[in-house]
C-alpha positions in Angstrom: 43.0 -15.9 60.7 42.1 -18.8 62.8 43.2 -22.3 61.9 41.6 -25.5 63.1 44.4 -27.9 63.8 42.2 -31.0 63.8 41.8 -33.3 66.7 45.4 -32.5 67.7 44.3 -29.4 69.4 43.1 -31.5 72.3 46.7 -32.3 73.1 47.9 -28.7 72.6 47.0 -27.0 75.9 47.6 -27.6 79.5 44.1 -29.0 79.9 44.1 -30.7 76.5 41.4 -28.4 75.2 41.0 -25.3 73.1 42.4 -24.7 69.6 46.1 -24.2 69.4 47.1 -21.6 66.8 50.4 -21.9 65.0 52.5 -18.9 65.6 53.6 -18.5 62.0 56.7 -16.8 60.9 58.4 -13.9 62.7 56.1 -11.0 62.9 52.9 -13.1 62.7 50.8 -12.7 65.8 49.1 -15.9 67.1 45.3 -15.9 66.9 43.3 -15.7 70.1 42.6 -19.0 71.7 39.2 -20.6 71.7 38.9 -20.1 75.4 39.1 -16.3 75.1 36.2 -16.1 72.6 33.5 -16.7 75.2 32.3 -19.8 73.6 33.0 -22.1 76.5 33.3 -21.7 80.2 36.8 -20.8 81.4 37.0 -23.8 83.8 35.6 -27.3 83.0 35.0 -30.0 85.5 37.9 -32.3 86.1 36.3 -35.4 84.5 35.7 -33.4 81.3 39.3 -32.2 81.3 40.6 -35.8 81.8 38.5 -37.1 79.0 40.2 -34.6 76.6 43.7 -35.9 77.5 45.1 -38.1 74.7 47.0 -40.3 77.2 44.0 -41.1 79.5 43.3 -44.5 77.9 46.9 -45.5 78.2 47.1 -44.5 81.9 44.0 -46.5 82.6 45.5 -49.5 80.8 48.8 -49.2 82.6 47.2 -49.0 86.0 45.0 -52.1 85.2 48.1 -54.0 84.0 50.1 -53.1 87.0 47.4 -54.3 89.4 46.9 -57.4 87.4 50.5 -58.6 87.5 50.9 -57.4 91.1 48.1 -59.9 92.0 49.3 -62.9 90.0 53.1 -62.6 90.2 54.6 -62.4 93.7 57.9 -61.2 92.4 56.5 -58.4 90.2 56.6 -55.8 93.0 60.2 -56.5 94.0 62.5 -53.5 93.6 64.7 -55.4 91.2 61.7 -56.5 89.1 60.4 -53.0 88.8 63.8 -51.7 87.9 63.9 -54.3 85.1 60.5 -53.3 83.9 61.6 -49.6 83.8 64.8 -50.5 81.9 62.9 -52.5 79.2 60.3 -49.7 79.0 63.0 -47.1 78.6 64.7 -48.9 75.6 61.3 -48.6 73.8 60.3 -45.2 75.2 63.4 -43.4 74.1 62.3 -44.0 70.5 58.5 -44.1 71.1 58.5 -40.4 72.3 60.0 -38.8 69.1 58.0 -41.3 67.0 54.9 -40.0 68.7 55.8 -36.4 67.9 56.3 -37.4 64.3 52.9 -39.1 64.2 51.3 -36.0 65.7 52.8 -34.2 62.8 51.1 -36.6 60.4 54.1 -38.8 59.4 55.7 -42.2 60.0 59.2 -43.6 60.1 59.7 -47.2 59.3 63.5 -47.0 59.4 63.8 -46.3 63.2 64.7 -49.9 64.2 67.6 -50.3 61.8 68.6 -46.7 62.2 69.4 -47.5 65.9 71.6 -50.4 64.7 73.3 -48.2 62.0 74.2 -45.7 64.7 75.8 -48.3 66.9 77.7 -49.9 63.9 79.1 -46.5 62.8 80.4 -45.8 66.3 82.0 -49.2 66.7 83.5 -49.7 63.3 84.9 -46.1 63.0 86.5 -46.3 66.4 88.0 -49.8 65.8 89.2 -49.3 62.2 90.6 -45.9 62.8 92.0 -46.8 66.3 90.5 -43.5 67.4 89.1 -42.5 70.8 85.7 -44.0 71.2 84.2 -40.5 71.6 85.3 -39.7 68.0 83.3 -42.6 66.8 80.3 -41.5 68.9 80.5 -38.0 67.3 80.8 -39.4 63.8 77.8 -41.6 64.5 75.7 -38.6 65.6 76.5 -36.8 62.3 75.7 -39.9 60.2 72.4 -40.6 62.1 71.3 -37.0 61.8 72.1 -37.2 58.1 69.8 -40.2 57.8 67.0 -38.3 59.5 67.5 -35.2 57.3 67.4 -37.4 54.2 64.0 -38.8 55.3 62.6 -35.4 56.0 64.1 -33.8 52.9 62.9 -36.5 50.5 59.4 -36.4 52.1 59.1 -32.6 51.6 60.6 -32.5 48.2 59.1 -35.5 46.5 55.7 -35.3 48.3 55.7 -39.1 48.4 54.0 -40.7 51.4 56.3 -41.1 54.4 55.5 -44.8 54.4 57.3 -45.2 51.0 60.2 -42.9 51.8 61.0 -44.5 55.1 60.4 -48.1 53.9 63.0 -47.4 51.2 65.4 -46.1 53.9 64.7 -49.2 56.0 65.6 -51.5 53.2 68.7 -49.5 52.3 70.0 -49.4 55.9 69.3 -53.1 56.4 71.4 -53.9 53.4 74.2 -51.4 54.4 74.3 -52.7 57.9 74.9 -56.2 56.8 77.0 -55.6 53.7 79.4 -53.0 55.2 79.8 -55.0 58.5 80.8 -58.1 56.6 83.0 -56.2 54.3 84.9 -54.3 57.0 85.0 -56.9 59.9 84.6 -60.1 57.9 81.6 -61.2 60.1 78.1 -60.1 60.8 79.1 -58.5 64.1 81.5 -55.8 65.1 84.7 -56.3 67.0 84.8 -55.5 70.7 85.9 -52.0 71.5 85.9 -52.4 75.3 89.6 -51.9 75.6 89.7 -48.7 73.6 90.4 -45.2 74.9 87.2 -43.4 76.0 85.1 -46.6 76.2 84.6 -46.4 80.0 83.5 -42.7 80.0 81.2 -43.3 77.1 79.7 -46.3 78.8 79.0 -44.1 81.9 77.0 -41.8 79.7 75.0 -44.3 77.7 75.0 -47.7 79.5 75.7 -47.2 83.2 73.4 -47.5 86.2 72.5 -45.2 89.0 71.1 -45.9 92.5 68.0 -43.9 93.5 66.2 -44.7 96.8 67.8 -48.1 96.9 66.8 -49.0 93.4 69.4 -49.6 90.7 68.2 -47.9 87.5 69.8 -48.0 84.1 70.8 -44.6 82.8 68.5 -45.1 79.9 65.6 -44.5 82.3 66.9 -41.0 82.9 67.4 -40.4 79.2 63.8 -41.6 78.6 62.4 -39.2 81.3 64.5 -36.3 79.9 63.2 -36.9 76.4 59.6 -37.0 77.7 60.0 -33.8 79.6 61.6 -32.0 76.6 59.0 -33.3 74.1 56.1 -32.3 76.4 57.5 -28.9 76.8 57.9 -28.5 73.1 54.4 -29.6 72.4 52.6 -27.6 75.0 54.8 -24.5 75.6 56.5 -23.6 72.3 55.6 -22.3 68.8 57.2 -25.4 67.4 54.6 -27.4 69.3 51.8 -25.3 67.6 53.4 -26.1 64.3 53.5 -29.8 64.9 49.8 -30.0 65.8 49.0 -27.7 62.8 50.8 -29.8 60.2 49.3 -33.0 61.5 45.8 -31.5 61.6 45.9 -30.1 58.1 49.0 -29.2 56.0 47.2 -26.8 53.6 45.6 -24.8 56.5 48.9 -24.7 58.4 50.8 -23.5 55.3 48.1 -20.8 54.7 48.9 -19.0 57.9 52.7 -19.2 57.5 53.6 -22.4 59.3 57.0 -23.7 57.9 55.7 -27.1 57.0 58.9 -28.4 55.4 61.1 -27.2 58.2 58.8 -28.6 60.9 58.7 -32.1 59.3 62.4 -32.2 58.7 62.9 -31.1 62.4 60.7 -34.0 63.5 62.8 -36.5 61.5 65.9 -35.1 63.0 64.4 -35.6 66.5 63.8 -39.2 65.7 67.3 -39.6 64.4 68.8 -38.0 67.6 66.8 -40.5 69.7 68.0 -43.4 67.5 71.6 -42.2 68.1 71.1 -42.4 71.9 69.5 -45.8 71.6 72.3 -47.0 69.3 75.0 -45.8 71.7 73.3 -47.7 74.5 73.2 -50.8 72.4 76.9 -50.6 71.6 78.2 -49.7 75.1 75.9 -52.1 76.9 77.1 -55.1 74.9 80.5 -54.0 73.5 79.7 -55.5 70.1 76.7 -55.1 67.7 75.0 -57.6 65.5 74.3 -56.1 62.1 70.8 -57.7 61.8 69.5 -56.2 65.1 66.6 -53.7 65.1 64.5 -55.2 62.3 60.9 -55.1 63.5 61.4 -52.7 66.3 59.9 -49.8 64.3 56.5 -51.4 64.7 56.9 -51.6 68.4 57.7 -47.9 68.6 54.7 -47.0 66.5 52.5 -49.4 68.6 53.6 -47.8 71.8 52.7 -44.4 70.4 49.3 -45.6 69.3 48.6 -47.3 72.7 49.6 -43.9 74.2 46.8 -42.2 72.3 48.4 -41.0 69.0 46.2 -41.1 65.9 47.5 -42.7 62.7 46.0 -39.8 60.9 48.0 -37.2 62.8 47.2 -34.1 64.7 46.5 -35.8 68.0 48.6 -37.4 70.8 51.1 -36.6 73.5 54.6 -37.5 74.5 53.4 -38.6 78.0 51.0 -41.0 76.3 53.8 -42.5 74.2 55.9 -43.0 77.4 53.0 -44.7 79.1 52.6 -46.9 76.0 56.2 -47.9 76.4 55.7 -48.7 80.0 52.7 -50.9 79.2 55.1 -52.8 76.8 57.6 -53.2 79.6 55.1 -54.4 82.2 53.6 -56.9 79.7 57.0 -58.3 78.6 58.4 -58.8 82.1 55.1 -59.5 83.8 54.6 -62.6 81.7 58.0 -63.8 82.8 57.4 -63.1 86.5 54.0 -64.8 86.3 55.9 -67.8 84.8 53.7 -67.9 81.7 54.9 -69.3 78.4 56.7 -66.3 76.8 55.6 -67.6 73.3 52.3 -65.9 74.0 53.8 -62.5 74.5 53.2 -61.3 70.9 49.6 -62.4 71.1 49.2 -60.6 74.3 50.7 -57.4 72.8 48.4 -57.6 69.8 45.3 -58.0 71.9 46.5 -55.1 74.1 47.1 -52.9 71.1 43.6 -53.5 69.8 41.9 -53.0 73.1 43.9 -49.8 73.8 43.0 -48.4 70.4 39.3 -49.1 70.9 39.4 -47.5 74.4 41.1 -44.4 73.0 38.5 -44.2 70.3 35.7 -44.4 72.9 37.3 -41.8 75.1 37.7 -39.4 72.1 34.0 -39.8 71.3 33.1 -39.1 74.9 35.3 -36.0 74.9 33.8 -34.7 71.7 30.3 -35.2 73.1 31.2 -32.9 76.0 32.1 -30.0 73.7 
């Protein structure tokens, strides 16, 4: 049986074309790809292949933005400036990539921003209150954060409620817990410094250090970001799980009909988001020593916006991890480019809103052109 996975199948092959078939459970053979059915030529022209890539619009926008700020801001092309742009982009991109996979699977997560803060708070307060090695707090934080992700996925698959409602509820609960428990335990809205505790230096080296590459000082979050992009891209394009993600995003009923484990796939996607939130939370903690309990509110919209700018559809079944990474890079260039151009930073949010709208329109136009070439 052949399943149409919706528009997401354009992101499911190396060329971004051809239907991707979910592999199904063990023993189920994948259906033959569309390219093997003789319906289309084996090799398409390069422009046609590019039009079918979800991230094309984001790449065009990123290049245009880079050229723009290079021309109007003399300091933009300095090595230190580009390092700063990459750092800011990485703090968004670490979360935008798994959020993009979740959106390809047809779901949202509105709790990501405060989940990052929750991860940092658990590490800090557990280590401080228990006078334990910092790495113990980091491990406990990982378990707690994954439990939050599992809760979101489990509630979604069991209740059949929209992910918007489930994760909005999680967002509100975590916001209250972050503030209430922090004040109850530490007496203030911020955690105590753990910079003098055992294991802090080694943990900082993993989550908040910097490396020198080619004379440029890069924060280690840039490496985490690139690693997540590589792993996510490999999962989407080279594994059975990637087939499942596109399938459930393109049509749950059709995916389930051929044996795709819909519940397991969606829970796995939420666990992936939680893991990325744990990484971001540890960076937040070890970069600043303390954590404000109110941090992270509103960041969930930035992660979603980066994924949308990168080519993900709000309806699911279409997108790429690379596109989400480019979307995060656009955010980083816009945020720091405005500063280097010496513009009033108060206009930043307006600039981002306009950029989001233009990117969405461009992506829609590219999709129509790609469909016209079929």
